[in-house]
N, C-alpha and C positions, 0 to 999 in steps of 0.2 A: 314402396318397392317392395319391402318383405310381403305385406298383404297380397299383392297380384299375385304370389305363389301359392297362396294359402289353398284355391280351389286343387290345385294338383296334388298338394302334399295331402290332403285331406283324403282325396281319390284312393291315395295309397296307401290309406290307414296310419299316417303321421299325425301326431300332437304338435301343438306349438308353446313355445317358452321363450318370450323375448324374441331375438332373430335367431333362433335356433329350431328346425324342426327335427322329432325325433320319433322313433318307434322301438318298443322294448318288448323283445320276444326271448325267452328262455334265460333271464338274468343278464341280456345283453343290450345294450342301449346302442340304436344306430343312429345318427346325427347328420344333420346337413345343417351347417353355420353358415346365415351371411354376415360375413365381419366387413367392418367398415372403419378401420383406424384412421382413415384420411378421405379424399376425395374418391377412393377406389373403394369398390365393392368386391371382396374376394369371396368364393364359395368354396366352403372347407367340408368335406365329408370326413366322418372318424366314428369309431366305436368306443364305447366305456363299458366296459365289464363290469356289471355292477358288484361284483363280489371281490374286486380288488378295491382294498381301501384308497379314499382319496378325501382331501378337504375341499377340493376345488373342481370344477369342469376343465378338462384337459383335452388337448388336441393331439397327444401324441400316437394315436393308433389312424392315421389316416394322412389325407394329403390336399391342398388344394387341385380345384379342377384345372387351373392354369398349368398347374405343374405334372399333371396326371399325363404320364406317356403314352397311353391307349388312346385317350378320347379328350384331349386338351381343350379347355374352353377358357377365352381370356376372362381377365379381371374387368368389371363396368366401372367407366370413368364417368363420374356424376359430373362433373365442370361440363363435359362437352355437351351436354344436354340443359344446361342452366343458360337461358336465356339473357339473364341480367351479367351474367359472366360474360357472354360473347359480345355484349354491349361494352362493358367495361373494356375489354380487349381491343375493341374498335378505337377506342377514344384515343390511344396516342399513336395512332398510325402517322396521322399527319403532321406529326413531328419528326417523324423517321427521315433520314437521309433518302435522298433520290434513288440510291443504288441499293438502297434494302428494299427487298421484296417481302410484302406481307402475306403470311400463310393463315388462312385462318383455320380455326381447330377442327378437326375432324368430327363430325357429329357420330354419336354412337345410336343406332336403333334400339331402343329397349326391347320391344316386344322381339325383335329378332334375336337378341341377347336371351331373353328369357326361354326363347324356344330352342335355342342354343344348350342352354343349363338343363332343360326339361328331358331333352333327348339324350344327352349324356349318362343323366340319371336314371333315365328308363332302360336306356341298352346296356349300360355298362356297371354304373354304381350299385345299383338296387340289385340286380343279377350277383354281383359279387357280396352284398349283404347275405343276401340268400344262400349263398355258398359256406359262409361262415355263421349260420344263423342258429348255431348251440355251440356249446363248450366243445362238445366233441369235434364237428368240424372246424372250429378257430383252431384247435391243438393240431389238426391235421395241417392247416394254412402255416400254422407257427414252425412245422417241420420241413416244410418247403426250404430250397435253398435262397440265399440272399436275394439276388436279382429278381425271382419271382416275387418275395414278398415286397419288395420296393416298387413294384410295378403300380401297388395301391397303398402301401403305408410305406411312408419316407422313413419314419421314425424306428423301424425296424432294421435287423441289420447288426444292431449294437448287441453283441451276445448278453449282457448283463439284462437289457431291457427285455430280450428276446425270452431268456431263461426266467426272468421274475415273473413274466406272465404266464409261462407255460406250467410254474410250478403251482401258482394260485388256481390256474384253471384244471390241472390233474386233482389238486387237493379238493376243488368243487364237484368234482367227479368222483371223488373218492378212491382216485388211484394213487395210493399213499405212496407205493414204490417209486414211481415215475415223478410224482410230487416231490421226493426226498432228492432224487437224482437232479433234477432241473434246479433244486434251490441250492443244492451244493454248486453246479456249474456257475449259476448267478453268482454266489459267493466268493467262489474261486475267479473269476472274472473281474470283479469288482477289486478283490484284493490286487490283482495284477494291475490293474490299471487306476489305481488309488492316485498315483502322483499328478493325475490329468484333473482331479477335484479339489475343492477345499476339504480339510480334514472333516469339519463340522456335517457336510454332504455325505461324505463316506461313511461317518460313524451312524448317521440316522437312518442311511440304508442297510448297514450291517445290523442294525436294530430292527429293522423291519423285517429281514431274513432270518433273525433269531426267533422273533415271534412266529414266523410262518414255521420255522422248524418245531416249536413247541406245538402248535397247532396240528401239524404232521403227527406228532407222538401223543397227542391228547386223545381221549376218549370220546367216542363217536358224538354223544350227546354236546360235548363241550364243541368241537368242530362245527356241529348245526347250528348252535347258538349264536357262534364267531360271526359264521356268514349270514344267518338272520338280521345281525345287528349292523354287519358290514353293507348288505343291500339296502335296509333300510335308509343307513345315514348316507349312502352313495346318492340315493333317490332324492332324499333330501336336500342335499348341499350342491346337486348339479341340475335336478329339475324341479325342486320345490314340491315335491311330492311326499305326503308322507302315509304312513301305512295305509291308513283307514281311507286314504283316496285315490291308492293304487288300484287300478281294475285289472292289471295284468295278469 
């Protein structure tokens, strides 16, 4: 299934890692994941700012196409295209009571679904990615109201998450004053909502914000080294790209 999309993504400048297609520009990874936790295939678009520390590939900054408010595309049910499954479902129908009507599972046309996904990506998601195609543009997006942000990134609108990302983005842009302000907002928000989370998680987030504050106050060469190491680490843990392999 995923290989069928490869020509489309390749033509749009994307690379492939497992079930994820991604493009890296200006230290931001723009991703489309084909997620299959069950018999359903979900298409999830998201970004990963490489300059934000992480130990895993995460989906926070994005949404599933089926939940997208502007141009939703349904998930794909593999079972309805499985002939063996259709045969098995017909087997017990002779034993059903006469008053029970058998309804054959509705087939989904994979080609039609693929075209819907590609159309949504081409007309909506890719242009959105372009609109946040740099840290500066991403920061402008983060400053929009909650409703506008959640049209594309359902995980935003949580003040802590928004301010944390804005703080890292400003620091990466060497806007130390704004980075300090956003970091302080993130810390205040975290402390005000601490009762919602496990204490260990709150402490871990506070520790991270304290490190971020130290980077804001650190000399330029220390900050630059911090981001070089962070970007290299994010590339490796999220995309298995080592510095010598990165062609961006």
